[in-house]
N, C-alpha and C positions, 0 to 999 in steps of 0.2 A: 798729567792728564790734566788738559785744558777743556774747558766747558763755558760755551756763553748760550745764550738763552732770548730767543724773538718771539713777541707775542704777535701772531699774524691776525690772530680773530679774538673773541672774548674769552673763546676755550682753548683755541688751537695754539700750540707751541711747536718753535723751528729750533731743535736744540744741534750746537754743532759740537762735538766731540771731537779732542784730539788725543791719540794715544803713542808715547812716544816709542819708536823704534827697538828700542833697548828691551822693554816689556814685551814687545813681539817676539823678540829672536828669543827669548827666554820661554816664550810657550813653545814656540817651535822646535827648541832644543830640548824641552822637556818630552815631548810625544816623541820624536826621533829615537831619545834614550830608550822609551817605553818599547818604540819598535823593534828596536837593535836585540833587545831581552828575549825577543820571541820569533822575531822575522826567520825565515826557512829560506837559504839560499844557497844554489847548487854550487856544491865545492867549501863549503864552510860548513862547520860542527852549529848547531844551535847555539846564541851568544855570544859567538866568535865572529862575526861578519864587521869586517872594519867600518867605520862611521862614514867614510868616504864613499862606500858604495850603497849605505844605509841612506845617507843625504841624497844620492844619485837618484834612487827607486823611490823614495817614499817622500823626500821633502815637499813637494808640490800639493800632497795630500793632506801632510801633516799642519804645511801652512794655510791651506783652507779651513780646516779644522779650528785652528788657531784661532784663526781672525773672526772666525763665526764666534766663537767662545767669547772670546774679548767683546765685540760689539754688544754681547747680549750682559756680560760681566759688566762692562763699563756703561753701560745704557743705565743699569740700575743705580751702580754707584755714582753717575752724574744727577738722577732725580732726586735720588736721598740727598747730596750734597746742595742741590737747587730748592729742597723743601717742594718738590713736585710731586702730584698725585696722579699719576697716568691713567686714563680711563680708557681700558683695551689696548692693543699691542701697537708698536710704533711702526710708521712706514720709514724703510732705514734706506738713504740715498750715499751709497760711498763716494766719498770727492777725490781721495787718493787711495791707492791701492797696490802701491808697488812695493815690490822688494826691496829692501836697505831704505826705507823712508818710514818717516811716520804717518801712521794710518788717519784718517779725518773723512767722518761722515757726518751726515744730519740725519736728524731723527724728527719725524715729525707727528705730532702725536696731540690727542685731546685730554684735559685735565677734568677732572672731576670739579664742579661749581664750590665756591665758597660763599658762605650765606649765612645769616642767622634767620631763624624762623620770627616771623614779627606778626603783628596783627591778631593776637588770639583773639583780644577784647572784641575785634570788630565782628567775630564770626556769630552768625544769628542759629542757635537752635530750636527748634519745637520738639519737643520730648513727648509723647502720645503715655497718657495713663488711660488702660483698660483692664477689666477685671471678666472671668470665664460666666456669666449669668447663668442661670439652671435653663433659661430660652436659648442661650446659645449653646448648651450640652443638648437640650432636647433636639434641636435643631442637626446637631452632629450626629445623633443617634440617628435620628431620619436618611442623612447622607450618607451612614455605612450601610443602612439597609437597603439603599439603593443602589449602591455600588455592588452589593452580593445578590440582587435580581436575579431570580428564575424565572423563565417563561414555560406556561402549558397551553397545548392546542387547545383553541375554543371553537366551536361551531357557531362563530356571528361574524358578523363585517368587522373588518379592519379598523379600528382607531388610533390616533394618534398615540404612541407611548406602547403599540403593540408590536412583535417580532412577525416579519412575515418571513417564510422561504419563500424562493422565487427562482426560478427563471428567465434570463431577458435574452433578448437579439435586438441589436440597433443598427440602423442605417440613417446614411445620409446622403440623399439625392438616388438612394434605390440601391445603395451600393454598401455591405459591409463596410465596418471599420475595425480597427485594431482597438482590443479592450472595450470593445462595445458590447460582449457577451459574456453570460455565464448560466451556468447550472445550479441549483441548491445553492443559492447565497443566499445568507441571513442578514436581513435589514429591519432596522427599528424606524418605524415611522417619525418622521421629527427628529430624526438625529443629526438629519442635514449632512450626511455621507455621501449621498448623490447630488447631480446638480441641482438648481432650482427647479420645482415642477414635478420633477420624478415622483417622490413622495408622497407628496400632496395629490397626486391624480391615483395613487393607491387606497386612499382613506376608503373605506366604505365596501371596498374589495371582497368576497370571500373565498375560502378553497374552490379550487376548481374555475375561478373566473377568469378568464383571457383578455387583457386591454391593451390596446393599443394607444399609446400615450405620444404627445408631441412635445418635450421639455428643449427649452433652448440653452447652449453651451453658452458660460457668461464671456464676455468680451475680453475680458484679462484671463481666460481660461488658461493653464500652463501648455496646454498642446496647441499652439498656434494654428494647425491647421482646421481644429474642430472650434476654434474660438468665434463666439457669433452666430455658429448656424442653428438651425431646427434639426432636431433628431426623429424619427419615428422607432418607437421601442414598441416591441412586441415583448408583453409581459405576462408569463403563468403564474397564478400563484398557488403554490403547492400547499400551504398552510396559514393559519391563523393564529399564534400565540401570546396570551395576555401577557402581563407582569404579574409576578409576586412575590410581594416583599415577604422575606424572612420574619418569622417570630422572633424577640427578643427573648431567647431561651438559652441553656447550658449550651446548647449543640451549637446555634450562634456565637455567643461570648468564647467557647474553645477555639473558634478558628481565629480570634486575637489575643491566645495565650492565656485566654481568662480562665482557670477551672474552678477556682472558689468564690465563694461570695454572691453568687447569684446576680440579679438585676443592680443592686444598690453596689456588691464589688466591679461589674462592668464598668457602671457610670464613675464611680471614682477611680479607675484606669483609664478610662477615656478623659477626664477631666485634667489627671495628671498630666497627660501628651497635648492636653489642650493647652494647657498653663505653661507648658516647655514652649511649644511651639509660639505663643504670646511672648514670652520673655526675649526669644529670638529674635521675634520680627520686630520687636521697640529695639535691642539694641542694635539689630544690622540698619534700622533707617536713622537711628542717632548717628551711628558711624559714616555711613554715607554723604550726612550732612556735615560732620566734621570735616571728613577727606575733602567734601566739595568745597568747604571754608576754608581749609588750609592750601588747597591750590587756590583760590581766588585772591587769598590774602600775601602768596607767596610767587608771585612768578618768574619764575627761574629758568635758565635758559640750560639746556642740557647735552650732556655729547652725543654728537650722531651715531657713535658706535653703539654707545647702550641702547639706543633706540633700534638702531639694525639687530642687535642682538636680541632683544624682546620681540621684533616683529617675526625673528627667524624660528623662535619659542612658540608665537601663536601658532605659524603655520603649522609647526608639527603637532601643535595640539588639534589643529580643524582637521587635519588627516586623520588623525586617531579616533576623533569623535566622530566624524562624518565615513571615513572611508573613502572607497572609491582607487581604482586605478590612477592613482595622480601622486607627483612627489611635492612636498613641502614647497620647494623652492620653484614650481610653476605656478603657485597662488599668487596673484598680485600683490605686491609689498604694500600698496596704496589700500588696501582692504583693512591692513591692520595697524596703520600710523598712529591714527590716533589713538586707538586703545593702548599701542607700544608705548606712545609718549607720554599717556595718562600714568601709565604703570610706573615708569621711569623715575618721574619728577614727583610722583608721590612716594615712591621708594625713597629718593634722596632727602625729601622732606620730614616725613616720617623718622629715617635714623638720625636725621638732625635734631630732632624734639627728643629722641631716645638719648642723645649725646648732651644738649644744652641742659637737661633736666634729671641728667645722671639716673636714666632709669633702670630697672632690672628686673627679670620675671620673678613675679610673688609665688614662693612657693605654695602658699594655703592657697592662691588663685590656680594655680595647676591643679593642683588636688583637687579641689572642687569642679573644675573644668571636667576633669578625668571621669569624676562620680557622676556629672551632671550627663556626660555622653553614655554612661555604661549603664545607668538608669535605665535605660531604653532596652535593655537586653534582659533575656529572663535569670542569669546569671553575673548579676554585674559584679562581684568580687573578682569573680576570674577576669572579666575585660579589664578591670583596673590593675589587678595582678600582670597581664600581658603588657598593658601601656609601659610601667612601671620597669618591664625586662627588655625592652625596646627604645634604644637611644634613639633612632630615628624619629620611631613616633611621638616620644617625649620632646624633641626639641622642636618638631612641627607645633604640638601643643602650646610650649613654650614661648614659641614666635606669636603665636596667636592672643597668648594674655597679654605679652608685652605689647603689642597694639591695643589692645584691650586698654591698657595702663595710659598708652599714648591717646588714646579717646578721655579717658578719663581727669587728664594732665588739661587737655583744653576745655573739657567741658568746666572745671573750675575756674576758667577765663575768660570763658565765651559769655553770650547773653543767652541764656536758656530760661525759655518758658514751657510750661508745662499744658498738654491740653487733654482733655477728659474724651475720650471717644468709646464707639462700641469696640466689642471684639473683633467684629467682621471688618472695620474699618482699621484698626491697629495691624490685623496680619493681612489686609490685602496688599499686593506686591505693589510696589511703586510704578507707574506706567513710566516707560521711556519715552523720551521727547518725538515726536513726529518729526519728521526731515519735510525740510520745506519743501 
């Protein structure tokens, strides 16, 4: 077998492979002999068909099959011989494909980039430090109460925060429009659920009132036929209900799975959950900075085939998440290319860190992570046992732990500064950069 390799770009290779005719004929004859043992031909007993008849009837198919298998086999033999690491399947172009001659073909493919992760000491990390203060805990309890607000009918004028039951009918230029009418609709004043001006115009209304209001649809309203237009809504107020916050009692605590310990037991459980959230938020922000730093310090070119594969995965995820009667391939590739490239580059860099520093998932950390996740459930021991019985779930946890060990490895060499902040600032999500 003869092999020659040409580099047509930083990552693309053009490899020419020659396969001797003797090897081809050996493979063809092997297949014909296999066929002869089971071929059914009229006038002959099975296994007794002359080879001349077998060759006449089946040689073309046997040759095509042998050539296909030989191309696949010799391609992988050639890349091993040439110490190449292909990324994706090759595009094969036969040069000579004639009976009685050597087979020669060209395989064009991309290879994985070869690089060493560098610049770890140039990465700047700001690591947040925070605690759950009593005031943070008190605030969280109020949030939980507001999330479980109940509304009770009152005989007074409506205020912001009240819930109104209303009927409304909307018109533009005297004509009703789609989606502009409803009966028995529940609306909390100040929620911002309706277009600007609608809710404000109902403050002070009482049950039985009928108000005609004229809010204006925003210029950027999603329905372009309504954007910027003034509407006329006739609104009938059926009832006004005031918010009632639940008491911090055993009934309330039981909604969150806390059946013992009263208020102190509930506070302890909420604090534990807040501390878990705090740890995860700080860890996530540090990880994002590490990954951004690795990207900035290690600009590498990646195979287009890997980006294309990742784009396809993101397309499928988008369809699964948002649904709709659309096929993944109908979504424009450019919507996902930037995210796909980031994922591919990071995947290669992280894998190289693992290789360079000879990292392996730490069993103790794996168990600690499983126990941390299980602690959010009422019977954590069963959750831990379930994980250890499921290989797929265990491998996912090991991957996460290994990624954490990559982050720790970078932190040991990076420029890390600690910053004391409040709980609220620590758990606040990082805002995505605004597009220009």
